[in-house]
N, CA, C and O atoms as a CHARMM CRD file, in Angstrom:
* protein
*
  388
    1    1 MET  N     97.77800 127.14400  39.03800 PROA 1      0.00000
    2    1 MET  CA    99.07600 126.75800  39.78300 PROA 1      0.00000
    3    1 MET  C     98.80200 125.58100  40.58700 PROA 1      0.00000
    4    1 MET  O     97.70300 125.39200  41.10900 PROA 1      0.00000
    5    2 SER  N     99.80900 124.76700  40.69700 PROA 2      0.00000
    6    2 SER  CA    99.88900 123.60700  41.23300 PROA 2      0.00000
    7    2 SER  C    100.71100 123.74700  42.73300 PROA 2      0.00000
    8    2 SER  O    101.80000 124.32000  42.75500 PROA 2      0.00000
    9    3 ALA  N    100.27200 123.33300  43.64700 PROA 3      0.00000
   10    3 ALA  CA   101.21100 123.28400  44.87600 PROA 3      0.00000
   11    3 ALA  C    101.92900 122.20400  44.89000 PROA 3      0.00000
   12    3 ALA  O    101.45000 121.12100  44.55200 PROA 3      0.00000
   13    4 LYS  N    103.40400 122.37700  45.35700 PROA 4      0.00000
   14    4 LYS  CA   104.38200 121.43700  45.65900 PROA 4      0.00000
   15    4 LYS  C    104.27300 120.67300  46.85800 PROA 4      0.00000
   16    4 LYS  O    104.21000 121.18600  47.97500 PROA 4      0.00000
   17    5 LYS  N    104.24900 119.34100  46.61200 PROA 5      0.00000
   18    5 LYS  CA   104.37600 118.70000  48.03000 PROA 5      0.00000
   19    5 LYS  C    105.57700 118.72500  48.55800 PROA 5      0.00000
   20    5 LYS  O    106.50100 118.42000  47.80400 PROA 5      0.00000
   21    6 SER  N    105.87200 119.05900  49.86300 PROA 6      0.00000
   22    6 SER  CA   107.01900 119.23900  50.61200 PROA 6      0.00000
   23    6 SER  C    107.11600 118.04200  51.59700 PROA 6      0.00000
   24    6 SER  O    106.11600 117.84000  52.28600 PROA 6      0.00000
   25    7 LYS  N    108.00000 117.36300  51.72900 PROA 7      0.00000
   26    7 LYS  CA   108.15100 116.65000  52.84600 PROA 7      0.00000
   27    7 LYS  C    108.89300 117.10300  54.12400 PROA 7      0.00000
   28    7 LYS  O    110.12100 117.03200  54.17700 PROA 7      0.00000
   29    8 ALA  N    108.15000 117.57200  55.15800 PROA 8      0.00000
   30    8 ALA  CA   108.72300 118.13600  56.29600 PROA 8      0.00000
   31    8 ALA  C    109.65100 116.88800  56.90800 PROA 8      0.00000
   32    8 ALA  O    109.35900 115.69500  56.83000 PROA 8      0.00000
   33    9 VAL  N    110.77000 117.42300  57.49900 PROA 9      0.00000
   34    9 VAL  CA   111.63900 116.78900  58.52600 PROA 9      0.00000
   35    9 VAL  C    111.23500 116.82400  59.73100 PROA 9      0.00000
   36    9 VAL  O    111.29800 117.91900  60.29000 PROA 9      0.00000
   37   10 VAL  N    110.76000 115.78000  60.41100 PROA 10     0.00000
   38   10 VAL  CA   110.32600 115.84400  61.84700 PROA 10     0.00000
   39   10 VAL  C    111.34900 115.24700  62.91800 PROA 10     0.00000
   40   10 VAL  O    111.56500 114.03500  62.94300 PROA 10     0.00000
   41   11 ALA  N    111.93200 116.07200  63.74600 PROA 11     0.00000
   42   11 ALA  CA   112.83500 115.55100  64.77600 PROA 11     0.00000
   43   11 ALA  C    112.24800 114.60300  65.65400 PROA 11     0.00000
   44   11 ALA  O    111.12200 114.81900  66.10000 PROA 11     0.00000
   45   12 PRO  N    112.93200 113.49300  65.98000 PROA 12     0.00000
   46   12 PRO  CA   112.18300 112.53900  66.81500 PROA 12     0.00000
   47   12 PRO  C    112.19500 113.30800  68.39400 PROA 12     0.00000
   48   12 PRO  O    113.11600 114.01700  68.80200 PROA 12     0.00000
   49   13 VAL  N    111.18400 113.04000  69.00600 PROA 13     0.00000
   50   13 VAL  CA   111.05000 113.51200  70.61400 PROA 13     0.00000
   51   13 VAL  C    111.64600 112.47100  71.27600 PROA 13     0.00000
   52   13 VAL  O    111.48400 111.26800  71.07400 PROA 13     0.00000
   53   14 ALA  N    112.44800 113.09600  72.19800 PROA 14     0.00000
   54   14 ALA  CA   113.04500 112.07900  73.31300 PROA 14     0.00000
   55   14 ALA  C    112.13100 111.95900  74.54200 PROA 14     0.00000
   56   14 ALA  O    111.52300 112.87200  75.10200 PROA 14     0.00000
   57   15 ALA  N    112.15300 110.83000  74.80800 PROA 15     0.00000
   58   15 ALA  CA   111.09900 110.71700  76.22600 PROA 15     0.00000
   59   15 ALA  C    111.80600 111.24700  77.43400 PROA 15     0.00000
   60   15 ALA  O    113.01900 111.17900  77.62800 PROA 15     0.00000
   61   16 PRO  N    110.78200 111.86100  78.33500 PROA 16     0.00000
   62   16 PRO  CA   111.35300 112.53700  79.32000 PROA 16     0.00000
   63   16 PRO  C    112.30200 111.73600  80.33200 PROA 16     0.00000
   64   16 PRO  O    112.01900 110.56000  80.56000 PROA 16     0.00000
   65   17 VAL  N    113.20400 112.20700  80.83200 PROA 17     0.00000
   66   17 VAL  CA   114.22700 111.29900  81.74700 PROA 17     0.00000
   67   17 VAL  C    113.76000 111.69400  83.07100 PROA 17     0.00000
   68   17 VAL  O    113.58100 112.87500  83.37000 PROA 17     0.00000
   69   18 ALA  N    113.54800 110.65800  83.91700 PROA 18     0.00000
   70   18 ALA  CA   113.22100 111.01900  85.32100 PROA 18     0.00000
   71   18 ALA  C    114.47200 111.16700  86.08400 PROA 18     0.00000
   72   18 ALA  O    115.37600 110.33200  86.09400 PROA 18     0.00000
   73   19 VAL  N    114.46500 112.30800  86.73400 PROA 19     0.00000
   74   19 VAL  CA   115.69900 112.82700  87.50500 PROA 19     0.00000
   75   19 VAL  C    115.40900 112.65700  88.82700 PROA 19     0.00000
   76   19 VAL  O    114.45200 113.27300  89.29700 PROA 19     0.00000
   77   20 SER  N    116.18600 111.79600  89.63800 PROA 20     0.00000
   78   20 SER  CA   115.88100 111.37500  90.90600 PROA 20     0.00000
   79   20 SER  C    117.01100 112.18300  91.78800 PROA 20     0.00000
   80   20 SER  O    118.22400 112.07300  91.60900 PROA 20     0.00000
   81   21 THR  N    116.37300 113.02500  92.78600 PROA 21     0.00000
   82   21 THR  CA   117.19900 113.72400  93.48200 PROA 21     0.00000
   83   21 THR  C    117.20800 113.24400  94.86000 PROA 21     0.00000
   84   21 THR  O    116.23800 112.69700  95.38600 PROA 21     0.00000
   85   22 THR  N    118.20100 113.43900  95.36800 PROA 22     0.00000
   86   22 THR  CA   118.22400 112.93800  96.89600 PROA 22     0.00000
   87   22 THR  C    118.36600 114.05900  98.02700 PROA 22     0.00000
   88   22 THR  O    119.44400 114.65400  98.05100 PROA 22     0.00000
   89   23 ASN  N    117.61900 114.33000  98.75000 PROA 23     0.00000
   90   23 ASN  CA   117.50400 115.27900  99.74400 PROA 23     0.00000
   91   23 ASN  C    118.36300 114.88300 100.98200 PROA 23     0.00000
   92   23 ASN  O    118.37100 113.69800 101.31400 PROA 23     0.00000
   93   24 GLN  N    119.14000 115.86500 101.74000 PROA 24     0.00000
   94   24 GLN  CA   119.71800 115.38200 102.88800 PROA 24     0.00000
   95   24 GLN  C    119.17800 116.21300 104.08100 PROA 24     0.00000
   96   24 GLN  O    119.00000 117.42300 103.94300 PROA 24     0.00000
   97   25 LEU  N    118.94700 115.65300 105.11400 PROA 25     0.00000
   98   25 LEU  CA   118.40800 116.14900 106.45700 PROA 25     0.00000
   99   25 LEU  C    119.19100 115.42200 107.50200 PROA 25     0.00000
  100   25 LEU  O    119.40600 114.21100 107.55600 PROA 25     0.00000
  101   26 THR  N    119.63200 116.47800 108.42700 PROA 26     0.00000
  102   26 THR  CA   120.30600 115.97300 109.72600 PROA 26     0.00000
  103   26 THR  C    119.28400 116.56100 110.96000 PROA 26     0.00000
  104   26 THR  O    118.84900 117.69500 111.16500 PROA 26     0.00000
  105   27 THR  N    119.11300 115.36700 111.63700 PROA 27     0.00000
  106   27 THR  CA   118.20900 115.58900 112.92300 PROA 27     0.00000
  107   27 THR  C    118.90000 114.98600 114.09700 PROA 27     0.00000
  108   27 THR  O    119.96500 114.37500 114.00600 PROA 27     0.00000
  109   28 LYS  N    118.27900 115.17300 115.14600 PROA 28     0.00000
  110   28 LYS  CA   118.75700 114.73000 116.49500 PROA 28     0.00000
  111   28 LYS  C    118.03100 113.34400 117.01600 PROA 28     0.00000
  112   28 LYS  O    118.07700 112.94900 118.18100 PROA 28     0.00000
  113   29 ARG  N    117.37600 112.70300 115.96600 PROA 29     0.00000
  114   29 ARG  CA   116.83200 111.57200 116.37400 PROA 29     0.00000
  115   29 ARG  C    116.19700 110.89500 115.14100 PROA 29     0.00000
  116   29 ARG  O    116.00300 111.53900 114.11000 PROA 29     0.00000
  117   30 PHE  N    115.84800 109.48000 115.26600 PROA 30     0.00000
  118   30 PHE  CA   115.04800 108.93800 113.96900 PROA 30     0.00000
  119   30 PHE  C    113.78700 109.38100 113.85600 PROA 30     0.00000
  120   30 PHE  O    113.04600 109.52900 114.82800 PROA 30     0.00000
  121   31 VAL  N    113.52700 109.57400 112.90100 PROA 31     0.00000
  122   31 VAL  CA   112.05500 110.16500 112.45800 PROA 31     0.00000
  123   31 VAL  C    111.39000 109.81100 111.21400 PROA 31     0.00000
  124   31 VAL  O    111.97500 109.97500 110.14400 PROA 31     0.00000
  125   32 ILE  N    110.28000 109.36300 111.27000 PROA 32     0.00000
  126   32 ILE  CA   109.40200 109.25300 109.87700 PROA 32     0.00000
  127   32 ILE  C    108.16500 110.13400 110.02400 PROA 32     0.00000
  128   32 ILE  O    107.33700 110.08000 110.93200 PROA 32     0.00000
  129   33 ARG  N    108.18200 110.93900 108.99600 PROA 33     0.00000
  130   33 ARG  CA   107.23900 112.10800 108.92000 PROA 33     0.00000
  131   33 ARG  C    106.31200 111.89000 107.58500 PROA 33     0.00000
  132   33 ARG  O    106.81400 111.64300 106.48800 PROA 33     0.00000
  133   34 LYS  N    105.09600 111.99500 107.77500 PROA 34     0.00000
  134   34 LYS  CA   104.02500 112.14400 106.74800 PROA 34     0.00000
  135   34 LYS  C    104.66900 113.30100 105.68300 PROA 34     0.00000
  136   34 LYS  O    104.78300 112.99900 104.49600 PROA 34     0.00000
  137   35 SER  N    104.99200 114.34700 106.06200 PROA 35     0.00000
  138   35 SER  CA   105.39900 115.35600 105.20400 PROA 35     0.00000
  139   35 SER  C    106.59000 115.04100 104.42600 PROA 35     0.00000
  140   35 SER  O    106.84700 115.78400 103.47900 PROA 35     0.00000
  141   36 LEU  N    107.36500 114.04400 104.67900 PROA 36     0.00000
  142   36 LEU  CA   108.61900 113.63700 104.01600 PROA 36     0.00000
  143   36 LEU  C    108.35500 112.42100 103.12200 PROA 36     0.00000
  144   36 LEU  O    109.20400 111.97700 102.35000 PROA 36     0.00000
  145   37 ILE  N    107.14100 111.91400 103.27200 PROA 37     0.00000
  146   37 ILE  CA   106.90400 110.72200 102.21800 PROA 37     0.00000
  147   37 ILE  C    107.11500 111.15000 100.68100 PROA 37     0.00000
  148   37 ILE  O    106.49800 112.12600 100.25400 PROA 37     0.00000
  149   38 GLY  N    107.92000 110.47600  99.91000 PROA 38     0.00000
  150   38 GLY  CA   108.11400 110.59200  98.56400 PROA 38     0.00000
  151   38 GLY  C    109.06100 111.83100  98.25200 PROA 38     0.00000
  152   38 GLY  O    109.04000 112.34200  97.13200 PROA 38     0.00000
  153   39 SER  N    109.74400 112.22200  99.07900 PROA 39     0.00000
  154   39 SER  CA   110.66600 113.07600  98.81600 PROA 39     0.00000
  155   39 SER  C    112.10600 112.84500  98.84300 PROA 39     0.00000
  156   39 SER  O    112.96500 113.72600  98.81000 PROA 39     0.00000
  157   40 ASN  N    112.33900 111.32100  98.91900 PROA 40     0.00000
  158   40 ASN  CA   113.54400 110.89900  98.57800 PROA 40     0.00000
  159   40 ASN  C    114.81600 111.37400  99.64300 PROA 40     0.00000
  160   40 ASN  O    115.99800 111.45100  99.30400 PROA 40     0.00000
  161   41 THR  N    114.39300 111.60500 100.70800 PROA 41     0.00000
  162   41 THR  CA   115.39800 112.01700 101.79900 PROA 41     0.00000
  163   41 THR  C    116.10800 111.14600 102.49900 PROA 41     0.00000
  164   41 THR  O    115.60700 110.16600 103.04900 PROA 41     0.00000
  165   42 VAL  N    117.39400 111.46000 102.53000 PROA 42     0.00000
  166   42 VAL  CA   118.41400 110.57600 103.36800 PROA 42     0.00000
  167   42 VAL  C    118.60900 111.21300 104.58600 PROA 42     0.00000
  168   42 VAL  O    119.27400 112.24900 104.57900 PROA 42     0.00000
  169   43 ILE  N    118.12300 110.76000 105.71000 PROA 43     0.00000
  170   43 ILE  CA   118.41900 111.27000 106.97800 PROA 43     0.00000
  171   43 ILE  C    119.44600 110.89000 107.88600 PROA 43     0.00000
  172   43 ILE  O    119.57900 109.67000 107.98500 PROA 43     0.00000
  173   44 SER  N    120.27500 111.64500 108.63600 PROA 44     0.00000
  174   44 SER  CA   121.41400 111.06900 109.43400 PROA 44     0.00000
  175   44 SER  C    121.13800 111.78700 110.85900 PROA 44     0.00000
  176   44 SER  O    120.60400 112.88800 110.99000 PROA 44     0.00000
  177   45 PHE  N    121.52000 111.10200 111.71200 PROA 45     0.00000
  178   45 PHE  CA   121.61500 111.53200 112.98000 PROA 45     0.00000
  179   45 PHE  C    122.61900 110.68400 114.11300 PROA 45     0.00000
  180   45 PHE  O    122.92300 109.49900 113.97100 PROA 45     0.00000
  181   46 THR  N    122.98500 111.40000 115.06200 PROA 46     0.00000
  182   46 THR  CA   123.79600 110.61300 115.87700 PROA 46     0.00000
  183   46 THR  C    123.08300 110.28100 117.07200 PROA 46     0.00000
  184   46 THR  O    122.38600 111.08100 117.69800 PROA 46     0.00000
  185   47 ASN  N    123.30400 108.88800 117.42300 PROA 47     0.00000
  186   47 ASN  CA   122.46100 108.22400 118.56300 PROA 47     0.00000
  187   47 ASN  C    122.96900 108.54800 119.86800 PROA 47     0.00000
  188   47 ASN  O    123.85600 109.39400 119.97800 PROA 47     0.00000
  189   48 HSD  N    122.44700 107.90000 120.95800 PROA 48     0.00000
  190   48 HSD  CA   122.90500 108.24400 122.25600 PROA 48     0.00000
  191   48 HSD  C    124.30500 107.87300 122.57500 PROA 48     0.00000
  192   48 HSD  O    124.95600 108.50500 123.40600 PROA 48     0.00000
  193   49 LYS  N    124.84500 106.70600 121.82900 PROA 49     0.00000
  194   49 LYS  CA   126.10100 106.14300 122.00700 PROA 49     0.00000
  195   49 LYS  C    127.23500 107.00000 121.00800 PROA 49     0.00000
  196   49 LYS  O    128.35100 106.51400 120.82500 PROA 49     0.00000
  197   50 ASN  N    126.88200 108.18000 120.44700 PROA 50     0.00000
  198   50 ASN  CA   127.36200 108.86500 119.62600 PROA 50     0.00000
  199   50 ASN  C    127.99100 108.12600 118.39600 PROA 50     0.00000
  200   50 ASN  O    129.14500 108.30200 118.00500 PROA 50     0.00000
  201   51 GLU  N    127.13700 107.33500 117.87900 PROA 51     0.00000
  202   51 GLU  CA   127.30000 106.48200 116.50100 PROA 51     0.00000
  203   51 GLU  C    126.25200 107.14200 115.51800 PROA 51     0.00000
  204   51 GLU  O    125.04500 107.17100 115.75900 PROA 51     0.00000
  205   52 LEU  N    126.91100 107.73000 114.25300 PROA 52     0.00000
  206   52 LEU  CA   126.19300 108.14800 113.25800 PROA 52     0.00000
  207   52 LEU  C    125.37600 107.15800 112.32100 PROA 52     0.00000
  208   52 LEU  O    125.93500 106.35800 111.57100 PROA 52     0.00000
  209   53 LYS  N    124.03400 107.28600 112.43200 PROA 53     0.00000
  210   53 LYS  CA   123.11700 106.49400 111.77900 PROA 53     0.00000
  211   53 LYS  C    122.46500 107.31300 110.63900 PROA 53     0.00000
  212   53 LYS  O    122.05800 108.46800 110.76400 PROA 53     0.00000
  213   54 VAL  N    122.41900 106.59900 109.55800 PROA 54     0.00000
  214   54 VAL  CA   122.11900 107.03300 108.08800 PROA 54     0.00000
  215   54 VAL  C    120.95000 106.10800 107.59000 PROA 54     0.00000
  216   54 VAL  O    121.17900 104.90200 107.50100 PROA 54     0.00000
  217   55 TYR  N    119.59400 106.64600 107.23000 PROA 55     0.00000
  218   55 TYR  CA   118.51000 105.82400 106.57400 PROA 55     0.00000
  219   55 TYR  C    118.03200 106.64100 105.46400 PROA 55     0.00000
  220   55 TYR  O    118.13900 107.86600 105.39300 PROA 55     0.00000
  221   56 ASN  N    117.47400 105.83700 104.57100 PROA 56     0.00000
  222   56 ASN  CA   116.56100 106.60000 103.44700 PROA 56     0.00000
  223   56 ASN  C    115.36600 106.47700 104.10400 PROA 56     0.00000
  224   56 ASN  O    115.01700 105.39700 104.58000 PROA 56     0.00000
  225   57 HSD  N    114.51600 107.74600 104.20000 PROA 57     0.00000
  226   57 HSD  CA   113.33000 107.86000 104.65600 PROA 57     0.00000
  227   57 HSD  C    112.23700 107.01700 103.85400 PROA 57     0.00000
  228   57 HSD  O    111.44300 106.28300 104.44300 PROA 57     0.00000
  229   58 ASP  N    112.25400 107.16500 102.54700 PROA 58     0.00000
  230   58 ASP  CA   110.93700 106.63700 101.72700 PROA 58     0.00000
  231   58 ASP  C    111.27300 105.04300 101.75500 PROA 58     0.00000
  232   58 ASP  O    110.32700 104.25800 101.68400 PROA 58     0.00000
  233   59 LEU  N    112.48400 104.59700 101.84800 PROA 59     0.00000
  234   59 LEU  CA   112.78300 103.13800 101.83000 PROA 59     0.00000
  235   59 LEU  C    112.45300 102.49400 103.18600 PROA 59     0.00000
  236   59 LEU  O    112.09800 101.31600 103.23100 PROA 59     0.00000
  237   60 VAL  N    112.56100 103.22500 104.25900 PROA 60     0.00000
  238   60 VAL  CA   112.03300 102.64300 105.44500 PROA 60     0.00000
  239   60 VAL  C    110.59900 102.80500 105.62700 PROA 60     0.00000
  240   60 VAL  O    109.89600 101.88200 106.03900 PROA 60     0.00000
  241   61 TYR  N    110.16500 103.91000 105.34100 PROA 61     0.00000
  242   61 TYR  CA   108.53600 103.88100 105.12500 PROA 61     0.00000
  243   61 TYR  C    107.77000 102.89000 104.49800 PROA 61     0.00000
  244   61 TYR  O    106.79300 102.30900 104.97100 PROA 61     0.00000
  245   62 ASN  N    108.41800 102.70300 103.11400 PROA 62     0.00000
  246   62 ASN  CA   107.61900 101.85600 102.24000 PROA 62     0.00000
  247   62 ASN  C    107.91200 100.40100 102.73200 PROA 62     0.00000
  248   62 ASN  O    107.07200  99.56800 102.39100 PROA 62     0.00000
  249   63 ALA  N    108.95000  99.96800 103.46600 PROA 63     0.00000
  250   63 ALA  CA   109.12700  98.80200 103.80300 PROA 63     0.00000
  251   63 ALA  C    108.24200  98.43600 105.05200 PROA 63     0.00000
  252   63 ALA  O    107.79300  97.29300 105.14400 PROA 63     0.00000
  253   64 LEU  N    107.99700  99.33700 105.96900 PROA 64     0.00000
  254   64 LEU  CA   107.04500  99.25300 107.21900 PROA 64     0.00000
  255   64 LEU  C    105.84400 100.18100 107.10600 PROA 64     0.00000
  256   64 LEU  O    105.39100 100.64600 108.15200 PROA 64     0.00000
  257   65 LYS  N    105.28700 100.49500 105.95300 PROA 65     0.00000
  258   65 LYS  CA   104.09200 101.42100 105.69500 PROA 65     0.00000
  259   65 LYS  C    102.93300 100.93800 106.69700 PROA 65     0.00000
  260   65 LYS  O    102.34700 101.68500 107.48100 PROA 65     0.00000
  261   66 ALA  N    102.70600  99.58900 106.54400 PROA 66     0.00000
  262   66 ALA  CA   101.43700  99.16300 107.27100 PROA 66     0.00000
  263   66 ALA  C    101.73100  99.30000 108.74300 PROA 66     0.00000
  264   66 ALA  O    100.73900  99.59000 109.41300 PROA 66     0.00000
  265   67 LYS  N    102.89300  99.15400 109.41900 PROA 67     0.00000
  266   67 LYS  CA   103.09800  99.40100 110.78900 PROA 67     0.00000
  267   67 LYS  C    103.04700 100.86800 111.28400 PROA 67     0.00000
  268   67 LYS  O    102.48400 101.12000 112.34900 PROA 67     0.00000
  269   68 PHE  N    103.65700 101.90500 110.49200 PROA 68     0.00000
  270   68 PHE  CA   103.49900 103.16000 110.64700 PROA 68     0.00000
  271   68 PHE  C    102.19700 103.63200 110.58700 PROA 68     0.00000
  272   68 PHE  O    101.81700 104.33800 111.52000 PROA 68     0.00000
  273   69 ASP  N    101.38200 103.36500 109.61200 PROA 69     0.00000
  274   69 ASP  CA    99.94200 103.80300 109.51800 PROA 69     0.00000
  275   69 ASP  C     98.95400 103.24200 110.48100 PROA 69     0.00000
  276   69 ASP  O     97.80200 103.67600 110.49900 PROA 69     0.00000
  277   70 LEU  N     99.38200 102.22600 111.34300 PROA 70     0.00000
  278   70 LEU  CA    98.77600 101.82700 112.40700 PROA 70     0.00000
  279   70 LEU  C     98.90700 102.45600 113.63200 PROA 70     0.00000
  280   70 LEU  O     98.03700 102.44700 114.50300 PROA 70     0.00000
  281   71 MET  N    100.19400 103.10800 113.72500 PROA 71     0.00000
  282   71 MET  CA   100.39900 103.73000 114.98700 PROA 71     0.00000
  283   71 MET  C     99.68000 105.10700 115.27100 PROA 71     0.00000
  284   71 MET  O     99.66400 106.05300 114.48300 PROA 71     0.00000
  285   72 PRO  N     98.99300 105.06900 116.71300 PROA 72     0.00000
  286   72 PRO  CA    98.49400 106.52000 116.92200 PROA 72     0.00000
  287   72 PRO  C     99.00100 107.52600 116.89800 PROA 72     0.00000
  288   72 PRO  O     98.28800 108.51900 116.75300 PROA 72     0.00000
  289   73 CYS  N    100.53000 107.68400 117.03800 PROA 73     0.00000
  290   73 CYS  CA   101.02800 108.87600 116.89700 PROA 73     0.00000
  291   73 CYS  C    101.25600 109.35700 115.68300 PROA 73     0.00000
  292   73 CYS  O    101.27400 110.57300 115.49000 PROA 73     0.00000
  293   74 PHE  N    101.47100 108.42200 114.65700 PROA 74     0.00000
  294   74 PHE  CA   101.69700 108.79000 113.26600 PROA 74     0.00000
  295   74 PHE  C    100.32800 109.44400 112.59800 PROA 74     0.00000
  296   74 PHE  O    100.31500 110.34300 111.75600 PROA 74     0.00000
  297   75 ASP  N     99.18000 108.77800 113.17500 PROA 75     0.00000
  298   75 ASP  CA    98.03700 109.18400 112.74700 PROA 75     0.00000
  299   75 ASP  C     97.69000 110.62000 113.52800 PROA 75     0.00000
  300   75 ASP  O     97.14500 111.46000 112.81200 PROA 75     0.00000
  301   76 LYS  N     97.91600 110.95400 114.76700 PROA 76     0.00000
  302   76 LYS  CA    97.53700 112.15700 115.25700 PROA 76     0.00000
  303   76 LYS  C     98.50500 113.19300 114.96500 PROA 76     0.00000
  304   76 LYS  O     98.15400 114.35500 114.76000 PROA 76     0.00000
  305   77 TYR  N     99.81600 112.77900 114.93600 PROA 77     0.00000
  306   77 TYR  CA   100.98900 114.13900 114.93900 PROA 77     0.00000
  307   77 TYR  C    101.62100 114.02800 113.55400 PROA 77     0.00000
  308   77 TYR  O    102.46700 114.85900 113.22200 PROA 77     0.00000
  309   78 GLY  N    101.29400 113.14600 112.81400 PROA 78     0.00000
  310   78 GLY  CA   101.66800 112.86600 111.34800 PROA 78     0.00000
  311   78 GLY  C    103.34500 112.57400 111.38200 PROA 78     0.00000
  312   78 GLY  O    104.00000 112.84600 110.37600 PROA 78     0.00000
  313   79 SER  N    103.92300 112.08100 112.42900 PROA 79     0.00000
  314   79 SER  CA   105.34100 111.25700 112.57600 PROA 79     0.00000
  315   79 SER  C    105.36500 110.29500 113.72900 PROA 79     0.00000
  316   79 SER  O    104.54600 110.09500 114.62600 PROA 79     0.00000
  317   80 TYR  N    106.72400 109.66200 113.41200 PROA 80     0.00000
  318   80 TYR  CA   107.21800 108.70600 114.68500 PROA 80     0.00000
  319   80 TYR  C    108.47900 109.06100 114.92900 PROA 80     0.00000
  320   80 TYR  O    109.17000 109.17500 113.91700 PROA 80     0.00000
  321   81 THR  N    108.96600 109.25800 115.88500 PROA 81     0.00000
  322   81 THR  CA   110.15600 109.53800 116.38500 PROA 81     0.00000
  323   81 THR  C    110.85800 108.45000 117.39800 PROA 81     0.00000
  324   81 THR  O    110.15900 107.71300 118.09300 PROA 81     0.00000
  325   82 ASN  N    112.07300 108.41400 117.42200 PROA 82     0.00000
  326   82 ASN  CA   112.75700 107.82000 118.60200 PROA 82     0.00000
  327   82 ASN  C    113.95800 108.41700 118.66300 PROA 82     0.00000
  328   82 ASN  O    114.75200 108.56300 117.73400 PROA 82     0.00000
  329   83 SER  N    114.09900 108.84300 120.06100 PROA 83     0.00000
  330   83 SER  CA   115.23600 109.64300 120.46000 PROA 83     0.00000
  331   83 SER  C    116.62700 108.98800 120.68000 PROA 83     0.00000
  332   83 SER  O    117.67600 109.62100 120.56000 PROA 83     0.00000
  333   84 LYS  N    116.56500 107.80900 120.97700 PROA 84     0.00000
  334   84 LYS  CA   117.80400 107.02700 121.39800 PROA 84     0.00000
  335   84 LYS  C    118.65500 106.51400 120.18900 PROA 84     0.00000
  336   84 LYS  O    119.84600 106.79600 120.05600 PROA 84     0.00000
  337   85 ASP  N    117.81700 105.59900 119.16500 PROA 85     0.00000
  338   85 ASP  CA   118.34000 104.94500 118.41400 PROA 85     0.00000
  339   85 ASP  C    117.57200 104.52000 117.23600 PROA 85     0.00000
  340   85 ASP  O    116.46700 105.05500 117.14500 PROA 85     0.00000
  341   86 LEU  N    117.89500 103.66700 116.29000 PROA 86     0.00000
  342   86 LEU  CA   117.15100 103.39200 115.22600 PROA 86     0.00000
  343   86 LEU  C    116.22400 102.27100 115.89300 PROA 86     0.00000
  344   86 LEU  O    116.73200 101.36400 116.55100 PROA 86     0.00000
  345   87 PRO  N    114.78800 102.37600 115.68900 PROA 87     0.00000
  346   87 PRO  CA   113.94500 101.33400 116.27500 PROA 87     0.00000
  347   87 PRO  C    114.57000  99.98200 115.88800 PROA 87     0.00000
  348   87 PRO  O    115.38000  99.97700 114.96100 PROA 87     0.00000
  349   88 VAL  N    114.24400  98.76600 116.55600 PROA 88     0.00000
  350   88 VAL  CA   114.72600  97.46800 116.49400 PROA 88     0.00000
  351   88 VAL  C    113.96900  96.94800 115.11800 PROA 88     0.00000
  352   88 VAL  O    114.64100  96.23600 114.37200 PROA 88     0.00000
  353   89 PHE  N    112.82000  97.21500 114.79700 PROA 89     0.00000
  354   89 PHE  CA   112.15200  96.70400 113.62600 PROA 89     0.00000
  355   89 PHE  C    112.70900  97.51100 112.36700 PROA 89     0.00000
  356   89 PHE  O    112.36900  97.12700 111.24900 PROA 89     0.00000
  357   90 VAL  N    113.59100  98.66800 112.51100 PROA 90     0.00000
  358   90 VAL  CA   114.08100  99.23700 111.49700 PROA 90     0.00000
  359   90 VAL  C    115.53700  98.68000 111.23300 PROA 90     0.00000
  360   90 VAL  O    116.01300  98.56300 110.10400 PROA 90     0.00000
  361   91 ARG  N    116.24000  98.32300 112.49600 PROA 91     0.00000
  362   91 ARG  CA   117.40200  97.96700 112.35100 PROA 91     0.00000
  363   91 ARG  C    117.39000  96.47900 111.62800 PROA 91     0.00000
  364   91 ARG  O    118.35700  96.17100 110.93200 PROA 91     0.00000
  365   92 ASN  N    116.43200  95.68000 111.77500 PROA 92     0.00000
  366   92 ASN  CA   116.18600  94.50100 111.02000 PROA 92     0.00000
  367   92 ASN  C    115.98300  94.52800 109.66000 PROA 92     0.00000
  368   92 ASN  O    115.77900  93.44300 109.11700 PROA 92     0.00000
  369   93 LEU  N    115.99300  95.63400 108.91600 PROA 93     0.00000
  370   93 LEU  CA   115.54200  95.80400 107.63900 PROA 93     0.00000
  371   93 LEU  C    116.91100  95.47500 106.87200 PROA 93     0.00000
  372   93 LEU  O    117.95100  95.81000 107.43900 PROA 93     0.00000
  373   94 PRO  N    116.98800  94.83200 105.60000 PROA 94     0.00000
  374   94 PRO  CA   118.15100  94.37200 105.08700 PROA 94     0.00000
  375   94 PRO  C    119.05800  95.72400 104.60900 PROA 94     0.00000
  376   94 PRO  O    120.28600  95.66700 104.68100 PROA 94     0.00000
  377   95 THR  N    118.44000  96.82300 104.16400 PROA 95     0.00000
  378   95 THR  CA   119.07100  97.80100 103.63200 PROA 95     0.00000
  379   95 THR  C    118.16200  99.04400 104.23700 PROA 95     0.00000
  380   95 THR  O    116.96100  99.04000 104.50900 PROA 95     0.00000
  381   96 LEU  N    119.07100 100.04100 104.35100 PROA 96     0.00000
  382   96 LEU  CA   118.56800 101.38600 104.97100 PROA 96     0.00000
  383   96 LEU  C    118.78500 102.42900 104.05400 PROA 96     0.00000
  384   96 LEU  O    118.10800 103.45500 104.12400 PROA 96     0.00000
  385   97 VAL  N    119.61800 102.28500 103.24000 PROA 97     0.00000
  386   97 VAL  CA   120.15300 103.64100 102.26400 PROA 97     0.00000
  387   97 VAL  C    119.95200 103.02100 100.96900 PROA 97     0.00000
  388   97 VAL  O    120.21200 103.64400  99.94000 PROA 97     0.00000
């Protein structure tokens, strides 16, 4: 007996699609935390002048990574905060969200 050669049909495999999810966080102050790095979190808070401020945590951290990593508070506590407003060096960034 001879075996028949069959041609199997193989379906193409689609490449995985990267899904980017944005997390929302409302705080009482500006904050950059080590625990939020890479989480794509958009943070909003109301400053002392009652103005709503919104920024993307990863965008701000990545733009100023060297500055945050050299701060003693960031090393010791794992975060940097400002209770009054966006820090001047963050306000000078071209985009926040």
